[in-house]
N, C-alpha and C positions, 0 to 999 in steps of 0.2 A: 117169099121169105126163104132163106136158107136156114135149116135146122140141123145142128150137129149135136149128138148126145154123148155125154161122158158116161160110159158104162161102169158104174160103181155100185151095182146092186141097190141097196136101200138108200145109198147116198148119190145115186145117179141124178143128173140134171141136164137140162137142155141149154144150148147156146143158140140164140136167135140172131140172125144177121140180116139186116135190110136197111137201106136208106130211108130215113124218116120214122124210125121206130119211136124216137122220143116224142114225136108229134101225136102219137096215139098210145101213149104210155098207160092211159087208163085201162085199155083193153088187156094189157100185159101185166100190169102191176096192181090192178084193182083188187085182185084176190088176196094180196098180201097186206092190204090196209086194215088196220083195226080201228073201229069206231070212226071210219072215214078219214084216217090220218096215217101218214107215213113219215118216219124219221129219215131224213136225207142228209148224209155227211158229204161235204165237198170242200174245195179249197177256194181261196179268194179269187183266183183267176177263172176257175170254172164257174163259180157263182155268178160272175159277171157275164159269161157267154152262154152257158148251157142251163143253169138253174131256172131262169125265167121260161125257157123253152120246155123244160120238163114239167114245170108247174102248169103251163098252159095245156100240155098234153095229158096231164092227169085229170083235167076237166072235172073240177069239183071235189077231188080228193085233196084234203088239206096237207100241206107240207110243214113239217117241223124241221127247219134247216139248222144244221150245225156247220159253220164255216170256219175252216182252219187255215193257218198260213200255208202258202204254197212253197214247194221245194223239198228236197231230200231231208233237210234238217227236221221236218215235221215227223219223220219216223223215229221218234225219241220217247224216252220214258216220260218226260214232262208232258208231251202232247197226248200220249196214251192215257196218262192219269187224268188229264183234263177231259178227254173224250169220254172215258168210262164214267167219270163223275157226272158229266152232263147227261149221258144215257140213263143213268140211274135216277137223276133228278126228273127226267121226262117219264119215268115209270115204265121203261122198256121191260117187257116180259120175255120169258124164254121162247115163247111161240111167235114172238114178233120178228119181222124182217127189217133189218136196217139196210138202207139203200146206200151203196158206195158209188158216188158220182164223181168220177175223176180219173186220173192216171194211176200209175203203179203205186205211187206213194199212198194215195188215198185208199186204194184197194187193199194194199198190204196192211195198213194201219187199222182200217175198219174191220177187215177180216179177223185180225188178231183180237181187237176189242170184242167182236162178236163171239169169238172162241172162249173168252174168259168172263164176260159179264154174266152173272148168275150161272156160272159153270157152262155157259154155252147157249147162245141164242142164234137166230138165223140171219142170213144177209143175202143181198142181191148185188151182183156186180153190174154197173153200167159204165164201162170204160170209155173214156173220151180221148185218149191218146193212141197213136198207132202201136206203141210198145205194149200198152195195157191190152189193146184189142187182140193182138196176135200172140200174146204170151202171158203176162202176169195175172190177168183176170181169170185164167183157166187153170185149174189144177189144185187149188186149195192151199198153196203155200202162203202163209201170212207171217209177218214179222216186223220188228223194229230193229234199228241199228243200235250198237253200243260202242263204247270207247274202244273195245277190242276189235271190232270189225262190223261188217255189213250183215244184216239179217240173222244175227246170232241169237236173238231172243224172239221166239215165235211158236207157231203151232200149225199143224195140218188141220184145216177147217174148210170144208167144201161149201161153196155157195149153193143156193137153191135154184138160181137162174143167172144166166149171163145175157144181157141185152147189148148188142153191138150195132150202133148206128154210125156207118162210115162218114156221114155228113158232119159229125162233130169234129172231124179232122180239118174241116175248112177254116176253122177259126185259129188253128195252131200256127205258130211261127215255123218257118222252114227248118230251123235247127231241131225242133221237137220231132218233126216228121222224119228227118234224117236219123235221129237217134233211134226212133222206133224201127226204122228200116233195117237197122243192124240185126234185130231179132228175126226179121223176115229172112234175111240172107242166111242166118244160122241154120234154118231148117234144110236148106239146100246143101250146106256144108256137112251136116251130120250124116245123112244117108240118102239124099235125093239129088244126085248130080243134074238130073233133068230140070229140077226146079231152080238150081243155081244158074243153069243156062237161061231159064226164063227171066231170072233176076237181071242177068247181064243185058238181056234184050229189052226189058221193060222197066227196069228200076228208075231210069230217068223220067219216064212218063208217070210212074207212080208218084215220084217226088214232085212233079210239076202239077199234080192234081187230077190226073186221069182217073175217073171214077171206076171204070171197068177194071183197070189195073189194080186199084186199091181193093176192090171187092174180091178179086181173084186171090190176091196176096193174103188177105185176111182169112178168107174161107179155107184156103189151102193150109195155111199155118195153123189155124185153129184145129182143123181136122187131124193134122199130124200130132199136135200136142194132146188132143183128146184121146187118140189111140195109145199114146205113150203113157198117159196118166192112168188110163183104164188097165193097162198091163202091169204097171208098177207104181201104184199111188204114192208109196212112201220111200221110194228109192231103195227097196230091199233086194232087188235082183240086179241092179246096175243099169237097167234099160233107161229109166228116167234120168239117171245121172248124165246121159248123153246130152240132155237139154242144157247142161251147164257149160257147153263149149264156149270158151272165151271168158268165162266168169271167174275162174281162179286167178288168172292174170288181171282181169278187169277189176275185180273187187280190191286187189292190192293197189291198183291205180286210183280207184275211188278213195281209198283210205289215205293215200298220200296227198290227195287234193281236198281232203276234209269233208267228204260226202256232201259236196256243195254243187252249185250251178257252174262252178269252174269246169267240171267234167260231168256231163249227164251220164246216167247209167248206160244207155244205149251206145254212147260214144266210147265208154270204157269197154263195153263188150266188143265193139268193132276192133279197137286196138288189141284187146285180149285175143280175139280170134286170129288176127294177123300174127301176133306173137306166138300163139300156139302152133300155127302152121310153120313159122320159121324155126321154132324150137324142134318141131318134128323133123324138119330138114336136117338140122344140126345133129339129131339123134340117128340119122340114117334111115328114117322111116318113110319120108315123103319126098317126092320129086320136087326140086326147086322151082320148076315151071308152074306147078300147082300152087305153091305158096305165093309166087309172084303174081299169078292170076288173081288170087284172093285179095292180095294187097292192092293190086291195080284197080279192081272193081270198087273196093271200099273207098279208095282215094278219089276215083272218078266221081263218086256221088257226094264227096265232101266230108267223109268220115276219117278220123285219125287212125293211123296204123303204126305209129311209132311212139316211143316214150315222150320224146320232145313235143310231138303234135298233140299228145294227150295232156300236156301241161304238167307232167310230173318232174320232180327234181331228184328223187331218191336214187341211191346206189342199188345194185342188185341185192346186196345183203339186206338193206333196209326193206326193200319190197318183199323179200322172202320172209322177213320178220312178220310182216302183215299176213302173209299166207299161213304162217304157223298157227294163227287163230281161226283158220277156216273151219267151219262146222263139219266139213267132210273129212277132217283128219281122223285117221284110224290107226291106232297102235303106234302113234308117232310118225306115221307116214301119210302123205297127202296124195290121193289119187289125182292124176291129171288127165284131161281130155286132150288127146293128141290125134293125129291123122296120118293115114297111109296114102291119102289123096283126097280130092274133092268128093264128098259123099261117102267117105270111108273113115269116119271118126270112131275112136275106141277109147276105153278107159285103161290107163296104164298105172298100175299100182307099184311100179318099180323105180319111179323117178326119184333121184336124189336131189334134195333141195339145194345142195351145194352146186350141182350142175345147172340148176335154174338160175341161181345167183350169178354164176360165171357167164351164162348166156345173156342175161340182162346187162351185165357190164360190157359184154361184147357189142350189144345193141347200141350202147352209148358211144362206143368207139366208132362204129359204123356211121352214126349220125354226125359225129365230130368231123 
């Protein structure tokens, strides 16, 4: 078993990674059961594939399942209300641990519910998608979406434990794996050019199901995020903000496509990273060859890198309007994650949104 600790003092917790963890869940989750029961929140897709496996692995510990609709639209006020009402009906106490079994949507929603039910109870992340395993299950960011934008209503609330079983990926469709892979590539682009080299050499194998490649990618990504979260839990120093590479552009693309399965979060991040690198070239910050290399790798694995490929239809001005609701806005100015090259990402607080709008309109001209 691989163990990676998130060093946050009294809020520290371990991340455990190993194939088959779900099959011996009783050993790992038994201590969190109250009166021989665990409340497990999941979605309809995961309930069909992984919930029976978790139940068998719990070996006598009863499950109280709450099954929600699948998809990004579940991160809503309506589903949050329904979930919190159900948790209260079940008599969840502040010392209880709610188990979030699923991808990023379930992890974000359950974590937020845990943060606000009875002013805060505990939860465990059991991520079942690649995106959740390498990124969203670690770090304590929890949220729902609103009409104004993505993840604008939420709280920092750290889990007590993260259990990552890479074999849960075997039941996912290829599109879901590709979307998660975008967040793997992100770690190389931020500050680890050697890891981006590894991605170029091994990404295809990972997507094809190579278990060693998947395990390496998960462990490497989680370790990188754990270090960053420990150094800057609430994005007060700017270090953790680097993990948002591609997200400012990506969230605008998600807003234009209605936060739906038309564009998965990881697909939006992929397009957002490619756009961030090309915008960096436009700003004279980054060599065009590096931006082309990023675009080429993402396209080779089947991820979108352009506005058209992402399925958006908005003008640059409209996309910037979505960005104006970004939670990172400070004093009327939005910090952007840009790059001086592969592995050389930085936070730029001087970008004018009018320049971003013009760049995005130029992207449409190039596609035409």
